[in-house]
ZAFIDREN-260291 format. One record per residue (C-alpha): residue in three letters; x, y, z. Coordinates in pm, whole numbers, always signed. Example, Ala and Ser with C-alpha at 12.3 -4.5 7.8 and 13.67 -1.06 7.14 Angstrom:
2
("ALA", (+1230, -450, +780))
("SER", (+1367, -106, +714))
This chain:
414
("MET", (-3, +13, +35))
("LYS", (+165, +314, -72))
("THR", (+148, +589, +168))
("LYS", (+92, +914, +123))
("THR", (+356, +1217, +244))
("PHE", (+217, +1574, +413))
("SER", (+427, +1871, +458))
("ILE", (+392, +1992, +790))
("LEU", (+321, +2344, +754))
("PRO", (-14, +2321, +673))
("VAL", (-46, +2100, +966))
("LEU", (+120, +2394, +1199))
("PHE", (-83, +2617, +1009))
("VAL", (-394, +2444, +1181))
("ILE", (-300, +2436, +1518))
("ALA", (-142, +2764, +1519))
("ALA", (-504, +2876, +1378))
("GLY", (-648, +3073, +1666))
("ALA", (-320, +3295, +1715))
("LEU", (-331, +3409, +1400))
("ALA", (-419, +3794, +1330))
("PRO", (-761, +3850, +1139))
("GLY", (-508, +3969, +822))
("SER", (-289, +3635, +789))
("ALA", (-292, +3488, +483))
("SER", (-384, +3177, +555))
("PHE", (-641, +3220, +829))
("ALA", (-869, +3562, +847))
("GLY", (-969, +3531, +1152))
("GLY", (-990, +3275, +1439))
("HIS", (-1300, +3051, +1402))
("HIS", (-1375, +3165, +1777))
("ALA", (-1761, +3254, +1773))
("THR", (-1685, +3506, +2078))
("LYS", (-1317, +3651, +2241))
("PRO", (-1058, +3365, +2264))
("VAL", (-1015, +3202, +2566))
("SER", (-699, +3398, +2753))
("HIS", (-440, +3191, +2832))
("LYS", (-529, +3192, +3208))
("LYS", (-869, +3015, +3141))
("ALA", (-736, +2785, +2887))
("ALA", (-495, +2625, +3127))
("ALA", (-790, +2632, +3437))
("SER", (-1000, +2473, +3149))
("GLU", (-728, +2181, +3092))
("ALA", (-633, +2127, +3455))
("ALA", (-999, +2125, +3472))
("LEU", (-1061, +1847, +3232))
("ALA", (-1023, +1459, +3361))
("PRO", (-1056, +1161, +3111))
("LEU", (-1367, +1083, +3067))
("ALA", (-1443, +701, +3074))
("ALA", (-1657, +531, +2823))
("GLN", (-2069, +463, +2944))
("ILE", (-2116, +249, +2643))
("ALA", (-1838, -32, +2461))
("LEU", (-1900, -264, +2251))
("ALA", (-1530, -334, +2247))
("GLY", (-1284, -358, +2535))
("SER", (-1045, -88, +2653))
("PRO", (-1217, +188, +2492))
("PRO", (-969, +504, +2512))
("ALA", (-1065, +774, +2820))
("LEU", (-1092, +1142, +2668))
("PRO", (-1072, +1480, +2825))
("ALA", (-1346, +1605, +2666))
("LYS", (-1742, +1712, +2813))
("ALA", (-1862, +1449, +2633))
("TRP", (-1808, +1151, +2335))
("LEU", (-1921, +945, +2080))
("LEU", (-1819, +704, +1835))
("MET", (-2085, +605, +1539))
("ASP", (-2059, +342, +1282))
("PHE", (-2180, +531, +895))
("ASP", (-2342, +211, +769))
("SER", (-2567, +116, +1071))
("GLY", (-2595, +410, +1287))
("GLN", (-2484, +219, +1599))
("VAL", (-2269, +348, +1860))
("LEU", (-1972, +191, +1934))
("ALA", (-1794, +395, +2233))
("SER", (-1997, +700, +2411))
("ALA", (-1951, +926, +2725))
("ASN", (-2236, +1153, +2810))
("ALA", (-2407, +1131, +2478))
("ASP", (-2750, +1279, +2543))
("GLU", (-2583, +1586, +2744))
("PRO", (-2703, +1888, +2599))
("LEU", (-2382, +2122, +2555))
("PRO", (-2302, +2439, +2371))
("PRO", (-2232, +2312, +1992))
("ALA", (-2035, +2701, +1896))
("SER", (-1988, +2639, +1544))
("LEU", (-2061, +2220, +1527))
("THR", (-2448, +2391, +1471))
("LYS", (-2289, +2533, +1118))
("MET", (-2354, +2238, +974))
("MET", (-2708, +2200, +1044))
("THR", (-2688, +2483, +885))
("SER", (-2503, +2415, +522))
("TYR", (-2770, +2071, +585))
("LEU", (-3044, +2293, +512))
("VAL", (-2867, +2439, +208))
("GLU", (-2721, +2096, +23))
("GLN", (-3123, +1981, +55))
("ALA", (-3193, +2291, -51))
("LEU", (-2966, +2254, -329))
("ARG", (-3092, +1876, -421))
("SER", (-3521, +1931, -410))
("GLY", (-3422, +2253, -644))
("LYS", (-3512, +2526, -418))
("LEU", (-3196, +2678, -448))
("LYS", (-2961, +2672, -735))
("PRO", (-2506, +2741, -710))
("THR", (-2561, +3017, -919))
("ASP", (-2835, +3237, -683))
("LEU", (-2729, +3514, -561))
("VAL", (-2723, +3611, -174))
("SER", (-2713, +3926, -63))
("VAL", (-2528, +4052, +301))
("SER", (-2744, +4270, +552))
("GLN", (-2587, +4481, +752))
("ASN", (-2701, +4197, +1013))
("ALA", (-2541, +3944, +835))
("TRP", (-2172, +4167, +805))
("CYS", (-1909, +4045, +935))
("ARG", (-1730, +4397, +1126))
("GLY", (-1327, +4226, +1063))
("SER", (-1278, +4160, +1429))
("SER", (-1122, +3884, +1584))
("THR", (-1387, +3743, +1820))
("GLU", (-1581, +3550, +1541))
("SER", (-1561, +3361, +1225))
("CYS", (-1643, +3545, +889))
("MET", (-1580, +3482, +540))
("TYR", (-1571, +3841, +484))
("LEU", (-1792, +3903, +233))
("PRO", (-1849, +4282, +203))
("LEU", (-2141, +4501, +318))
("ASN", (-2404, +4537, +90))
("SER", (-2288, +4305, -110))
("GLN", (-2374, +3914, -290))
("ALA", (-2241, +3634, -331))
("THR", (-2338, +3324, -476))
("VAL", (-2523, +2996, -293))
("ILE", (-2207, +2747, -393))
("ASP", (-1922, +3027, -182))
("ILE", (-2165, +3073, +47))
("LEU", (-2181, +2732, +121))
("ARG", (-1807, +2674, +97))
("GLY", (-1795, +3020, +322))
("ILE", (-1998, +2816, +572))
("ILE", (-1795, +2472, +569))
("ILE", (-1452, +2580, +545))
("GLN", (-1404, +2953, +720))
("SER", (-1697, +2858, +931))
("GLY", (-1838, +3241, +814))
("ASN", (-2088, +3315, +1046))
("ASP", (-2155, +3623, +809))
("ALA", (-2184, +3328, +518))
("SER", (-2449, +3169, +789))
("LYS", (-2636, +3476, +868))
("ALA", (-2680, +3544, +509))
("ILE", (-2814, +3234, +364))
("ALA", (-3047, +3230, +653))
("GLU", (-3181, +3544, +569))
("HIS", (-3197, +3487, +228))
("MET", (-3366, +3100, +308))
("SER", (-3593, +3244, +567))
("GLY", (-3625, +3676, +616))
("SER", (-3436, +3607, +898))
("GLU", (-3219, +3391, +1154))
("GLU", (-3506, +3311, +1337))
("GLY", (-3704, +3198, +1098))
("PHE", (-3421, +2978, +987))
("ALA", (-3373, +2850, +1360))
("ARG", (-3722, +2726, +1279))
("LEU", (-3675, +2509, +992))
("MET", (-3337, +2397, +1201))
("ASN", (-3569, +2252, +1486))
("ALA", (-3757, +2090, +1225))
("GLU", (-3523, +1920, +1049))
("ALA", (-3353, +1806, +1419))
("GLN", (-3670, +1683, +1460))
("ARG", (-3718, +1503, +1146))
("LEU", (-3384, +1343, +1190))
("GLY", (-3433, +1194, +1558))
("MET", (-3223, +1484, +1775))
("THR", (-3393, +1434, +2068))
("HIS", (-3141, +1622, +2237))
("THR", (-3088, +1944, +2044))
("HIS", (-3226, +2341, +2036))
("PHE", (-3148, +2603, +1775))
("VAL", (-3125, +2968, +1849))
("ASN", (-2974, +3068, +1547))
("PRO", (-2768, +2930, +1252))
("THR", (-2399, +3030, +1355))
("GLY", (-2342, +2891, +1710))
("LEU", (-2310, +3200, +1896))
("PRO", (-2367, +3163, +2212))
("ASP", (-2724, +3158, +2388))
("PRO", (-2830, +2950, +2660))
("LYS", (-3127, +2811, +2515))
("HIS", (-2865, +2684, +2250))
("LYS", (-2783, +2340, +2308))
("SER", (-2647, +1982, +2125))
("SER", (-2560, +1661, +2240))
("ALA", (-2288, +1415, +2121))
("ARG", (-2507, +1161, +1954))
("ASP", (-2726, +1400, +1766))
("LEU", (-2419, +1558, +1592))
("ALA", (-2318, +1271, +1504))
("ILE", (-2670, +1194, +1360))
("LEU", (-2651, +1506, +1183))
("ALA", (-2275, +1392, +1040))
("ARG", (-2428, +1089, +948))
("ALA", (-2774, +1277, +727))
("ILE", (-2522, +1468, +532))
("ILE", (-2301, +1212, +461))
("HIS", (-2594, +1019, +335))
("ASP", (-2808, +1302, +167))
("SER", (-2519, +1509, +63))
("VAL", (-2353, +1339, -212))
("ASP", (-2297, +1641, -471))
("TYR", (-2152, +1821, -161))
("TYR", (-2016, +1601, +102))
("PRO", (-1628, +1668, -96))
("ILE", (-1651, +1997, -1))
("TYR", (-1626, +1938, +390))
("ALA", (-1296, +1778, +313))
("GLU", (-1148, +2058, +87))
("ARG", (-844, +2259, +283))
("GLU", (-849, +2632, +170))
("PHE", (-1119, +2848, +15))
("LYS", (-1036, +3175, -105))
("TYR", (-1286, +3448, -125))
("ASN", (-1288, +3883, -164))
("GLY", (-898, +3793, -200))
("ILE", (-880, +3659, +153))
("LYS", (-796, +3302, +173))
("GLN", (-811, +3091, +439))
("GLY", (-757, +2704, +577))
("ASN", (-1008, +2486, +691))
("ARG", (-952, +2409, +1091))
("ASN", (-979, +2060, +1104))
("ALA", (-620, +1910, +1169))
("LEU", (-693, +1543, +1059))
("LEU", (-760, +1688, +718))
("TYR", (-352, +1720, +669))
("THR", (-245, +1490, +868))
("ASP", (-466, +1138, +764))
("PRO", (-571, +1051, +459))
("SER", (-836, +855, +576))
("VAL", (-1056, +1149, +682))
("ASP", (-1299, +1398, +478))
("GLY", (-1491, +1589, +745))
("LEU", (-1651, +1716, +868))
("LYS", (-1701, +2081, +1088))
("THR", (-1501, +2218, +1413))
("GLY", (-1629, +2468, +1657))
("HIS", (-1501, +2649, +1964))
("THR", (-1642, +2932, +2205))
("GLU", (-1527, +3018, +2558))
("GLU", (-1856, +2812, +2635))
("ALA", (-1834, +2555, +2432))
("GLY", (-1474, +2450, +2448))
("PHE", (-1274, +2334, +2148))
("CYS", (-1523, +2095, +1966))
("LEU", (-1458, +1822, +1645))
("VAL", (-1702, +1637, +1448))
("THR", (-1497, +1391, +1228))
("SER", (-1616, +1085, +961))
("SER", (-1295, +878, +826))
("LYS", (-1329, +598, +582))
("ARG", (-1061, +305, +597))
("ASN", (-1155, +8, +337))
("GLU", (-1509, -62, +356))
("MET", (-1573, +109, +703))
("ARG", (-1704, +509, +781))
("LEU", (-1676, +582, +1174))
("ILE", (-1802, +934, +1263))
("THR", (-1641, +1107, +1579))
("VAL", (-1753, +1331, +1762))
("ILE", (-1553, +1540, +2068))
("LEU", (-1758, +1816, +2252))
("ASN", (-1565, +2059, +2495))
("THR", (-1251, +1974, +2516))
("HIS", (-925, +2198, +2635))
("SER", (-754, +2334, +2309))
("ALA", (-734, +2306, +1913))
("GLN", (-463, +2039, +1961))
("ALA", (-639, +1837, +2254))
("ARG", (-1001, +1779, +1978))
("ALA", (-721, +1670, +1710))
("ASP", (-553, +1417, +1948))
("GLU", (-891, +1296, +2082))
("THR", (-1032, +1259, +1783))
("ARG", (-699, +1031, +1670))
("ALA", (-694, +805, +1959))
("LEU", (-1095, +744, +1887))
("LEU", (-1046, +638, +1569))
("GLY", (-772, +440, +1623))
("TRP", (-949, +247, +1864))
("GLY", (-1249, +196, +1674))
("PHE", (-1038, +86, +1348))
("SER", (-870, -228, +1571))
("ASN", (-1139, -342, +1733))
("PHE", (-1434, -369, +1508))
("GLU", (-1406, -501, +1189))
("LYS", (-1720, -536, +876))
("ALA", (-1935, -857, +829))
("THR", (-2165, -975, +629))
("PRO", (-2438, -1223, +797))
("ILE", (-2621, -1317, +482))
("GLN", (-2505, -1263, +84))
("PRO", (-2750, -1062, -147))
("ASN", (-2932, -1232, -353))
("SER", (-2929, -1508, -152))
("VAL", (-3243, -1695, -108))
("VAL", (-3266, -1690, +328))
("THR", (-3574, -1863, +334))
("THR", (-3971, -1977, +181))
("VAL", (-4235, -1834, +333))
("LYS", (-4650, -1965, +300))
("VAL", (-4885, -1794, +141))
("SER", (-5222, -1864, +98))
("PHE", (-5457, -1816, -139))
("GLY", (-5189, -1755, -398))
("LYS", (-5106, -1948, -739))
("ALA", (-4794, -2068, -542))
("ASP", (-4825, -2188, -155))
("ALA", (-4442, -2042, -85))
("VAL", (-4287, -1733, -174))
("ALA", (-3895, -1706, -146))
("ALA", (-3770, -1411, +125))
("GLY", (-3428, -1291, +61))
("LEU", (-3225, -937, +118))
("GLY", (-3377, -576, -12))
("ALA", (-3034, -498, -49))
("PRO", (-2688, -539, +86))
("TRP", (-2587, -569, +397))
("MET", (-2280, -532, +615))
("LEU", (-2221, -462, +996))
("THR", (-1990, -342, +1230))
("VAL", (-1918, -596, +1488))
("PRO", (-1628, -644, +1745))
("ARG", (-1254, -825, +1561))
("GLY", (-1308, -1199, +1596))
("GLN", (-1682, -1175, +1749))
("GLN", (-1923, -1465, +1531))
("VAL", (-2214, -1331, +1429))
("GLN", (-2547, -1534, +1445))
("THR", (-2902, -1455, +1265))
("SER", (-3282, -1553, +1323))
("VAL", (-3536, -1507, +1102))
("GLU", (-3884, -1377, +1168))
("LEU", (-4188, -1353, +916))
("LYS", (-4488, -1194, +908))
("ALA", (-4804, -1511, +997))
("GLY", (-5070, -1518, +775))
("LEU", (-4933, -1424, +436))
("GLU", (-5156, -1390, +152))
("ALA", (-5192, -1358, -167))
("PRO", (-5137, -1132, -328))
("VAL", (-4785, -1053, -336))
("ALA", (-4556, -792, -468))
("LEU", (-4275, -859, -621))
("GLY", (-3993, -693, -346))
("SER", (-4267, -644, -45))
("VAL", (-4156, -668, +269))
("ILE", (-4306, -1000, +471))
("GLY", (-4029, -1045, +740))
("LYS", (-3663, -931, +877))
("VAL", (-3422, -1063, +1031))
("VAL", (-3184, -1016, +1313))
("ALA", (-2838, -1013, +1371))
("THR", (-2673, -1109, +1714))
("SER", (-2313, -1087, +1865))
("ASN", (-2225, -1289, +2200))
("GLY", (-2661, -1255, +2300))
("LYS", (-2662, -959, +2212))
("PRO", (-2877, -764, +1889))
("VAL", (-2606, -603, +1616))
("GLY", (-2855, -555, +1396))
("GLU", (-3150, -635, +1186))
("ALA", (-3291, -646, +801))
("VAL", (-3590, -619, +617))
("LEU", (-3692, -948, +412))
("VAL", (-3868, -902, +90))
("ALA", (-4051, -1128, -152))
("GLN", (-3787, -1248, -435))
("ALA", (-4116, -1287, -667))
("ASP", (-4500, -1202, -739))
("VAL", (-4737, -1427, -642))
("GLU", (-5055, -1385, -810))
("ARG", (-5418, -1449, -664))
("ALA", (-5570, -1781, -660))
("GLY", (-5894, -1810, -860))
("LEU", (-6255, -1857, -702))
("LEU", (-6221, -2213, -739))
("LEU", (-5889, -2312, -611))
("ARG", (-5910, -2051, -318))
("THR", (-6221, -2229, -243))
("TRP", (-6058, -2547, -265))
("GLN", (-5780, -2428, -14))
("HIS", (-6002, -2243, +242))
("VAL", (-6173, -2676, +236))
("ALA", (-5818, -2790, +330))
("LYS", (-5760, -2535, +579))
("LEU", (-6085, -2665, +764))
("PHE", (-5957, -3019, +794))
("GLY", (-5605, -2941, +805))
("ARG", (-5476, -3031, +499))
């Protein structure tokens, strides 16, 4: 396997991002949504964070991480492989912008927005160029295309870009927040409430590690055309080039997203996705003490995940799992198989067992592809996944004479 090499300079730039001035050629502004934490506060924060042990782990010896919450999820199944404080509502800082970008991406998919549509920059959206927040540096009263705005949100973490698209899509930040919360509810994000599209501090603005992993999974699954933007390392707009603040994009070729965040209240946060061979894992780190720490903790979690889990195929595609009896049909049974290829992520070396649950009293007509049962996978006695079973052929309803005979046969137990 070929090994890729990377220059150390981009990595150093990423680690030092919080210290760079707004006029820097690489980072035109720190990604803090509020004033940076003082050295004294940062030192106190670091001292106060004890390693947080896993509360849930599907394999042995998960790392303990100095963060307020963390989580590792399997992308394919959505199963949580290890976590601590996964459902505690915490300030998400600029991780909020994952929902902002997701709504933009879905509007592009549906045709409600076009990449070339122009978005106006209001007085409210405009960044004044200070070091107190991250900006795309859209000029006041200018216009930018939706696709540039999307890059400004994802790569540069622009508060101005987020506010401008919110006003463009919903008339106001408040109106856009209602869209955000409705989408969070649809996705099953049960410990999340958004107040704004940026992640600027508000006592009511919260999310959890599990919810943010759910959102990351939705972005990867639903935004195929736009997800590659999350792996882009830099974006130049208005003559200012800024780098992506996710340090792992520069050091780990398997990492292709998603988002960093930081405020004094939220600490340093990172949601990451990494794909190695057939396995994709999602990590969430919330409220750790530095940009270096969130990168190191993510590396530790990914390393543990890829070392301790593997992909398993309980049933091969296109195979007949079982046959199901059909009443009142031209055929008295139909083959049942998987509706789609099925892969599970399980602890390395563990065997997977399967059991079948079928619909009772199946009657014709039965359409090809209709759900007629499910198969459940277990490992060490614990459920690890399930998949639907579908009819592998049509079964037409029998004529009146044949149905009458079948009724009679049933009465006599034949």
